[in-house]
N, C-alpha and C positions, 0 to 999 in steps of 0.2 A: 490631598483630601484629608478631613478631620470628622471624626464621628462627634456630633453633639449630644448634649443631655438626652435629648428625646429619641435618640438612635438614628437620626438622620445622617447621612455622609455628605458633607458640604466641602467645597474648595476652600482651602485656608485662606484668607485674607490676612496678609502681613502688613499692618500699619503701625508697625514699630521700627521703622527702618532707620529713624533717628538714633537708635539705641545701637543697633547693628545691622549694617545692609547685607542681604544675601550675596554669596560669594559669586562673582560675575564668571561666565563661561571662559572668559580669556584668562581669567587668573588661574583657574582650574587646569586649563590646557597647559599654561606654562610651567606650572608645578609637576604635572605629568610628565612634560619633555624633560624636566631637570632631575627628577628622580632616579632614573637609571644610571646617572654619572654623578651621584650625589657624594660629596666630600666636603672637608674642611677647607675653609678659605685662608688665604694668607698664610698657610703653615707648611705646606709641601711642594716638593718639586716635581710630583707625580702628575700624569696626565690629568686624572680626574680632579685633583686639587687645583691644578693650573686652569681647568676648564669653569670650575665653581667659582674661583676668584675672578675671572674674566665675567662671568654672569653677574657677580655680586657687584663689581665695580660698574658694569653696564647699567644695572638697576640703578645704583646711585645717580649716576648721570641722566637717566630718564626721569627720575624724580626731581632732579635738579632743574631740568628744563620745564617740567610741569609746574613747579612753584615759581618760575622766574627768577632763578638764582643770577646774580651778577659775579663778575669776575672778583676773585677773593672770597666769595661766599662759599660755604661748606655744607654738606648734608651728613648729619649724623643719624644713623638708624637706631631706634630705641623700641621699647615694647608697645607704645601707644602715645597718646598726647600727654596724658597724665605723667608718664615717666619723661617725655621730652619736657615738660615745663618744669619737672622737679630737678633736671639736669640743667636747665638753664638757671634755675634759682640756686643750684650749687656753684655755678660759675660767676654769677653777677658780684662784682666787688663788694666787699662788706660795707663798705661806707654809701653804697648806692642805694637810695629809697626806691621803692616800688609802688607805683599807683595803680590801683585797680578799682574798678566798680563793684559795688555790692551785690550787682545783677549777674557776676560772672558764675560759671560753673566751679564746683569746688576745685577742679584740677588747676584753675588760674586764679583761685582766691587763697588757698590754704598753703602752698609750698613756700611763699616769700618770706624773707626775714624781716626786712624793715618795710613793713607794709603800710601804706597809706591808703586806707578804704574811702573811697569817694561815694557819695550818696547816688541813689538812684535817681537819674534823669527824667524828666518828663517828656522832653524832646530831644531830639539828636543835637539841635543847637546848644541845648543846655549840657549836653555830655562834652561838646568841644569846649564850651566857657568853662567847666569844672576842670577839665584836665590844664588849660590856660592858668586858671586862677591858683590851682594846686603848684604848677610848676614855678610861678611866680614866688610862691613862699618856700619851696623845698629845693629849688636849683635843678641842675641835670640828674635826671632820674630815668628809671626805666617804666614806660607805661605799659601795662599788661592789659589788653582789651581783646574781646570776642569779634569775630568778623559777623556772626550770625548767632542769636540766642538760641539755646537748646530748648527753650521753654516756649518762647513765643514765635520762634523763627523770624524775627525780625532783623533786618540787616542794619549793623551798627555803623556810624560814619568814620570808618577807619582811615580813609584818606585825608578827611579834615583834621582829625585827630593826629596824625604824623605830620601835617604841615605845622601844628602849633608845636609839636613836640620838637621839631627841627629848629624852629626859631629860637627855642629855650635851650638847643643843645642837648635834649633828651634822646632816648632810645625807644623803640616801640617793639613788643612782641605781639604777635596777632594769634589767637587761637582760631585756626582755621578748621577744626574737627569737623563742624556742621557744613560749612561753605564749601570744602573741597570736593565734596560729592554732587554738588548742585550747581556750581558755577565757577567761571575762573577765579583764580587767586594768584597773585604775583607779588613777590618781594618787590621787584622792580617798579611794577606799576603803581603799588600802594607807597612805594617810598618808605618800607619799614625794615627794621633791622633783623627781626626773626620772625619765624613762622612755624607753627607746629600742626600737625595732622596725625590721624589714626588710620591704619590700612583697613580695619574692621567697619569703618564707616565709609570706606571708600570702595566698596565691593570687593575687598580682599580679605584674606583669613585673618583670624585672631594673631596677636602677637608681635605686629610690626607697626611702628609709627616712625614720625621724623622730626627732628629740630633741624631747620635749615636756616642759615644766615651768617651774619658776620663771624669771623674766626678768631679775632684777638681776645676776648675774654675767654673762649673756649681753650686757646693755646696757652694762655697763661694759668688756668687754674689747673689744681692737682685733678687728676683723673676721676670722674664720677664713680668708677669702679676700678680697683688695682686689679692688675692680674697680666696674663699673657696678651699680647697685642698692644695694650696700653704703654708698654715699656719699650724702650731702643736698646737698653743696656742694663744690667742688674749686676753690680759687682759684688765680690767675695766678702767685702766689708759691709754690704748691705746698701750701699748707694746705688741710687736709680736715676737713670736718664729716661724722661718720659718721652713718649712719641708725640709729634706734632701732627695736625691734621684730624680728620674724622676718627681715625683708630686710637686716638688718645682716650676717647670716651666710648669705646666700643669694646672692653677688655672681655676675653673669653671667646667662645666660639660663637660668631652672630647667627641670626636668623636669616640664613641664605634664603629658604623658601618663601618667607614673609616678603622679604625685599623684593624677589623676582616676581612674586605674585602681584605686589602694589605697583610695581613698575609697569607690569603688563598692562593694568587698569590705566594708568597714568597714559601710556602710550596709545591705547585705545581710544580714550576719551580725546587726547590731542588731535588724533587722526580724524576723527568723526565731527569733532567740534561741539559746542555747547548748546547750540540754538535749538535744536529739536528737542533735547531733554529738557532744557528751561522752559520751552513752550507748551511741552506735555504737562509738566509739573505745575506750572501757573493755572492752565486751564482747569486741572483737577482741583487744586487750591480754592480757585474761586468757586468752584461747584459744591466743595465741602462747605465753605463758608455761607454759602447761600442756603444749604441745606440745613445747617445747624442753626442759622438764624431764624428759621421757622419753627424750631421746636421750644415750646414752653418750658421755662425752667433752666434751660441751658445758657450758660454764660461763658464766651470765650475769653481769654487771657491775653491781653495786650498791654505793653508798656508805652508805645510811642502812638497809638492810636490805630484804628481799623484801616486807615487808609496808607499806613506807611508800608513800603515795600518788605516782603516776607518770602522766605522760602517754604517748602513743603511741610509745615508744621502748625499744628492745630492743638493748643491746650484748652481744656474747658473743664468746667464744674456743672453738675447737676444738682439744682437745689433740692435738699431734702434727702440726698443720697450719697453715702459714703463713696470716694472713687474707687477703692478697692472693690466694692460690690459692682458697680458698673462695670469695671474692667471685668471681673470674673464672668458676670451675666453676658457680656459680648462673646467671651470666649467660649463657655460652656453652651450658650443657646444659639449663637449665631457663627461660631467658627471665625472671629475676628480677633486678632492680636494687636493690643496696645499697650501703652505704658501707664501705671498710675503712681501716683506718690509725689515728691517734691523735685525729682528729677536731678539730683545732686547739684541742684541750684537753690538751697533752701532759703535764704533771704530774699530772693526775688520772688519765688512762687508764693511765699507766705505773704509777701506785701500784696501781689495781685490779687489774691483770694480776699485778704483782709479789705481791700479797697472796692470790693464789690457792692452794688446798691441793695443787695439783699443778703441774708446770712447765707455761707456757703459751707461746706465741709472743709476740714482742714488740710486736704490734699486735692489734686487734680487727675484727670486724665489726659493723656497726650496721644494724639494720632499723628503718624508722621508718613509722608509720601515718599516715592523714589522712581526709579526707572522703570520697574517692573509694575508699579501701581495701575489699575484700570478703573473706569468710569464706574463699572458694576461694582467693585469692592468700595468705593466711595458712597455710592448710593445705598449699600448694603448697611454701612456705618450708619448713615444718617437715619435710615428706616429703624434701626435696631436701637439706636439712642432714643428715638420717638417713641418707641414702644416700652423701653425702660423708663423714661422720664415721666411717661403717662401713669405709671405705677407708683410714682414718688408718693410720700405721705399726705402731701396737700398740693393743691393747684398752684402754680407759681407763675409770676408775670413772663411775659414774652422775652426772648432773648435780647440782652444788651451787651454791648462791649464794655471791657474794664480797660480804662485809660489811666 
């Protein structure tokens, strides 16, 4: 419960799940079971150290199954998706260009060294064609693409992009930070080379992420961090033999708790399947879209069009009102948590706002849904946005999608 500005106590409506999902019970239980035997992994012969080493490697295997690793693929535990993409940027051969769209989250836009920025496509087909054309010019490259936009929730044509990349001898890395908590994602099924995700978006605690995929670049590059665990032998003359495999890029004491918690969620989702969760979220998303469409002055942000498949994310702006003010009033007056700003995807969000048929503020509001979201929370949000929009400085035309 939260106390709003007028003193009422309201159940909190967490509609900011795209930023951080609440920790799942199975994750918390896994951590609680682990803590009494908590010890460093890979470093000791004692009972606790051996127990925790087994737990850590079992977590790695569970995550590998969850993301569809193939024989020869490896899972490296990182801090989050941003860390994982920076690790991959570190191991990409210096001569390899990286193709990425300007619509990417900054985590998949900023780390690369030889970057070719592709313009924002208007359709999925345009995205595939842009990759094809760029690879014809630049030759074998790494294509870095999101599975699902963190701004619009739209699903990108990853499998089609991967097919084009294969034809040109290129590799593909998929930012699955958003998709992993909403639907199946698989290296094998998508036929991509690398995949990253964050535990805190997958109903696990902060501080754990994953880079999964091919081992050759990772085994050839100098370790991302130098230190214990990354080395096999350090000579008295300063020579170093670096480890191979995931440990090469996991120097220091790893985040055992984060790995075990994330693996517990992966195993729980695998056991229950995606069908019920996906159906639940799509019903709520349709309800949210229909509700916002009735509110004058509200403009939803989309890139590929309103009919394109999306996950439970709806970004919108209210004409005549700053997004920070909308978000503050949703929190202070209605007990609803959303995100406002440019969502660490500045070029995309600015483009969508500037493309609107009417003048909009320079930032937007984002509501995002998850496993615990209810119809009542969606209806509360729509009603609250309607009340806030009605108080905008002037009347605005009815909602229109931004394509």
